[in-house]
C-alpha positions in Angstrom: 0.1 0.2 0.1 3.1 2.2 0.2 2.5 5.6 -1.7 -1.3 5.0 -1.9 -3.3 8.1 -0.7 -5.1 7.5 2.6 -8.6 8.5 2.0 -10.5 7.4 5.1 -9.1 7.0 8.7 -11.1 5.5 11.7 -9.3 6.1 14.8 -10.7 4.6 18.4 -14.1 4.1 17.1 -16.8 2.9 19.1 -20.7 2.4 18.3 -23.6 1.1 20.5 -27.1 0.8 19.3 -29.0 2.5 22.1 -26.7 2.7 24.7 -26.2 -1.0 24.9 -23.5 -3.4 24.4 -20.6 -2.3 22.2 -21.1 -3.1 18.4 -18.0 -1.6 17.6 -15.1 -1.6 19.9 -11.8 0.6 19.6 -11.7 0.5 15.6 -8.7 1.7 14.1 -8.7 1.2 10.2 -7.1 2.9 7.5 -8.4 2.7 3.9 -6.7 3.9 0.8 -7.3 4.8 -2.8 -6.9 1.9 -5.2 -6.5 -1.0 -2.7 -8.4 -4.2 -2.4 -9.4 -4.6 1.1 -11.5 -7.7 2.2 -13.3 -7.9 5.3 -13.9 -11.2 7.1 -15.8 -12.3 10.1 -18.9 -14.5 11.3 -22.3 -13.1 11.3 -22.6 -10.6 14.0 -19.0 -9.8 14.1 -19.5 -6.2 13.0 -18.9 -6.0 9.5 -22.1 -4.3 8.3 -22.2 -1.9 11.2 -18.7 -0.8 10.4 -19.5 0.2 7.0 -22.7 2.2 8.0 -20.0 4.1 10.7 -17.8 4.7 7.6 -20.1 6.9 6.1 -21.9 8.1 9.1 -25.1 6.5 8.4 -24.9 5.3 12.0 -23.1 8.0 14.0 -20.4 6.8 15.8 -20.3 6.9 19.7 -16.9 7.8 20.3 -13.5 8.2 18.7 -12.9 10.0 15.3 -13.4 9.9 11.2 -11.0 11.7 9.3 -11.4 12.2 5.5 -8.5 13.0 3.6 -6.9 14.0 6.6 -9.6 16.3 7.8 -11.5 15.4 10.9 -15.5 14.6 9.8 -17.5 16.6 12.6 -21.0 15.6 13.0 -22.9 18.1 10.9 -24.5 18.2 7.6 -21.7 19.8 5.8 -19.1 17.2 6.8 -21.4 14.1 6.5 -22.6 15.2 2.9 -18.9 15.2 2.0 -18.1 12.2 3.6 -21.1 10.1 1.9 -19.9 11.6 -1.4 -16.5 10.3 -1.0 -17.0 6.9 0.4 -20.2 5.1 -0.9 -21.9 2.0 0.0 -23.4 -1.0 -2.1 -25.6 -2.7 0.1 -26.2 -6.7 0.2 -29.7 -6.6 -1.2 -30.3 -4.3 -4.0 -34.0 -3.5 -3.1 -32.5 -1.7 -0.1 -30.7 0.7 -2.5 -32.9 1.2 -5.5 -35.7 3.5 -5.5 -36.7 4.8 -8.7 -38.6 2.7 -11.7 -36.1 2.8 -14.4 -32.4 2.2 -14.6 -31.6 6.2 -15.6 -33.6 7.4 -13.2 -32.1 5.2 -10.6 -28.4 6.5 -11.5 -29.7 10.1 -12.0 -31.0 10.0 -8.2 -27.7 10.9 -6.3 -26.0 13.5 -8.8 -29.5 15.3 -9.1 -29.4 16.1 -5.4 -25.9 17.4 -5.4 -27.1 20.6 -6.8 -24.9 20.3 -9.9 -25.9 21.8 -13.7 -27.9 19.6 -15.7 -24.9 18.9 -18.2 -22.7 17.8 -15.4 -25.4 15.7 -14.1 -25.8 13.9 -17.4 -22.0 13.3 -17.7 -22.0 11.9 -14.4 -24.8 9.3 -15.4 -23.3 8.8 -19.0 -19.9 7.6 -17.4 -21.5 5.5 -14.8 -23.7 3.6 -17.3 -21.1 3.2 -19.7 -18.4 2.0 -17.0 -21.2 -0.7 -15.7 -21.9 -1.7 -19.4 -25.5 -0.7 -18.8 -26.1 1.1 -22.3 -28.5 -1.0 -23.3 -30.8 -0.9 -19.9 -31.4 3.2 -20.0 -35.3 2.5 -20.0 -35.3 -0.9 -18.5 -37.5 -1.1 -15.4 -35.6 -2.0 -12.4 -37.9 -4.2 -10.9 -37.5 -6.8 -13.9 -33.7 -6.9 -13.7 -31.9 -10.0 -12.8 -29.8 -10.0 -9.6 -26.7 -9.2 -11.5 -28.3 -6.7 -13.2 -29.5 -5.0 -10.3 -26.1 -5.2 -8.7 -24.5 -3.6 -11.4 -27.1 -0.6 -11.4 -26.3 -0.2 -7.7 -22.8 0.2 -8.4 -23.4 2.7 -10.9 -25.5 4.6 -8.2 -22.6 5.2 -6.4 -20.2 5.9 -9.3 -22.3 8.4 -10.4 -21.1 10.2 -7.2 -17.6 10.0 -8.1 -16.7 8.1 -5.0 -13.0 7.6 -3.7 -14.1 4.3 -2.1 -17.1 1.9 -2.4 -17.7 -0.5 0.4 -19.5 -3.5 -0.9 -21.4 -5.5 2.0 -21.6 -9.4 1.0 -22.0 -8.4 -3.2 -21.7 -12.0 -4.2 -24.9 -13.1 -2.0 -27.5 -14.3 -4.2 -25.6 -14.1 -7.4 -25.1 -17.1 -9.7 -21.5 -18.1 -10.8 -21.5 -16.0 -14.3 -22.9 -13.0 -12.3 -20.3 -13.2 -9.7 -17.4 -13.7 -12.2 -18.8 -10.4 -13.9 -18.9 -8.6 -10.8 -15.4 -9.4 -9.5 -14.2 -8.2 -13.1 -15.9 -4.8 -12.4 -14.4 -4.7 -8.9 -11.3 -5.2 -10.7 -11.7 -2.4 -12.9 -12.8 0.1 -10.4 -9.7 -0.7 -8.3 -7.3 0.3 -11.7 -9.7 3.4 -11.8 -7.9 4.5 -8.1 -11.4 3.6 -6.2 -10.7 1.9 -3.1 -12.9 -1.0 -3.0 -13.6 -2.7 0.5 -15.7 -5.9 0.3 -17.3 -7.7 3.8 -17.7 -11.3 2.9 -17.9 -15.0 3.9 -16.2 -15.9 0.7 -12.7 -17.2 1.8 -11.6 -18.5 -1.5 -12.4 -14.8 -3.1 -10.5 -13.3 -0.4 -7.5 -15.4 -1.0 -7.4 -14.8 -4.6 -8.5 -11.0 -4.6 -7.4 -9.1 -1.8 -4.3 -7.0 -1.1 -5.2 -6.8 2.3 -7.5 -8.8 4.8 -9.0 -7.6 8.0 -10.6 -10.1 10.4 -13.3 -8.9 12.8 -14.8 -10.7 15.6 -17.1 -9.5 18.3 -16.9 -5.8 17.3 -13.4 -5.6 17.3 -10.6 -5.9 14.7 -8.3 -8.8 15.4 -6.3 -8.9 12.2 -5.1 -6.4 9.5 -2.4 -7.9 7.2 -2.1 -9.2 3.5 -3.4 -12.8 3.0 -0.1 -14.7 3.3 0.3 -13.5 6.6 -3.6 -14.0 7.8 -3.3 -17.7 6.8 -0.3 -18.4 8.5 -1.6 -17.0 11.6 -3.3 -20.3 13.3 -4.4 -18.3 16.1 -6.5 -15.7 14.4 -7.9 -18.5 12.3 -9.2 -20.2 15.3 -10.4 -17.3 16.9 -12.4 -16.0 13.9 -13.7 -19.6 13.1 -12.5 -19.2 9.8 -12.2 -21.7 7.0 -8.8 -22.2 4.9 -9.3 -21.3 1.1 -9.2 -24.3 -0.9 -6.1 -23.3 -3.1 -4.2 -22.4 -0.2 -4.8 -25.7 1.4 -3.5 -27.6 -1.8 -0.4 -25.4 -2.3 0.8 -26.2 1.2 -0.1 -30.1 1.0 1.9 -30.2 -2.1 4.5 -27.9 -0.5 4.6 -25.5 -3.5 7.1 -22.7 -3.4 4.6 -20.2 -4.1 0.8 -20.8 -3.0 -1.6 -20.1 -6.0 -4.0 -17.6 -6.0 -6.0 -19.0 -9.0 -6.9 -22.6 -10.3 -4.8 -22.0 -13.6 -1.7 -21.5 -11.3 -2.0 -25.2 -10.1 0.8 -27.1 -11.4 0.9 -31.0 -10.5 
C-alpha cells in the first residue's frame, strides 16, 4: 500500500445501538485509494455496522473519523462530503434501488448535489458506460436480474464520483456467471483508483483477490494484514472461526514454493 493516498481513517471508534453493548469497539482502520481490501468475520462480528459508521449512517459513539486528513464533524456539510467520497453498495439491491427505471435510478444521486444539468448527465453517462448498462437506460429496475440490479447499484454510487466503495456481501444470491462479472467490475474499479472494500464470507475470493484482509470478531478488528500473513496465523484463524482457502490448502499439501491464488496457477 506504500504510496497510496489515505482516504478514510477511523481512530478509536466505538459504536453502540441504544447505549447497549458495544457493536464496535476501538476500531482503528485506514482505507486507501485503489486498494483491494476484504473484511472477514462471522455473522454478528460487526462488518455491516462498520460500513454504516464509515459514512456516518450510524453516528459513532466515540472516536474520530478523518476524510483525507480532515476530521469529520457531526454536521450536515461534513457528513455530505463524507458520503460523496465513501459510498456503500448494500447486500440486497432492493434496499438501495428506489426509482422505476435504470436511468432515473442512476440520476438520483447527482441530481441531489445541486449540479448543472450537463454535469449530471455526464456523470450518469460515465457510470452507465463503466457498468455496461448502455442498453438498459429505459429498463424497469424491478424486472432486472440479480446481477443486473447489482450493476445498477454500483452505477448509483459511481455517479457520485466516490473515492471508496464499500460492498456488503456483493456475491450473495448471485449465480457463478454474475459473480465472475462482478469480480471483473471490482478489479476495473480498483484500476480506476477507487478503493474497494468487500465484506464477505467467501474465503476463496478473499485469498485470490485481496491486497489486504481485515478480520473482525465481536465488534473488534483482530487482524489487518496481507492474505499470506493471515492464513499463516493459526491463532487468528481459530479465534475468528475461519475456513482455509481451498487453493491455499492444496498448495501447502503439495509443498509448493508459491501458493497459487487461481486454479490455473496449480501445476501438478
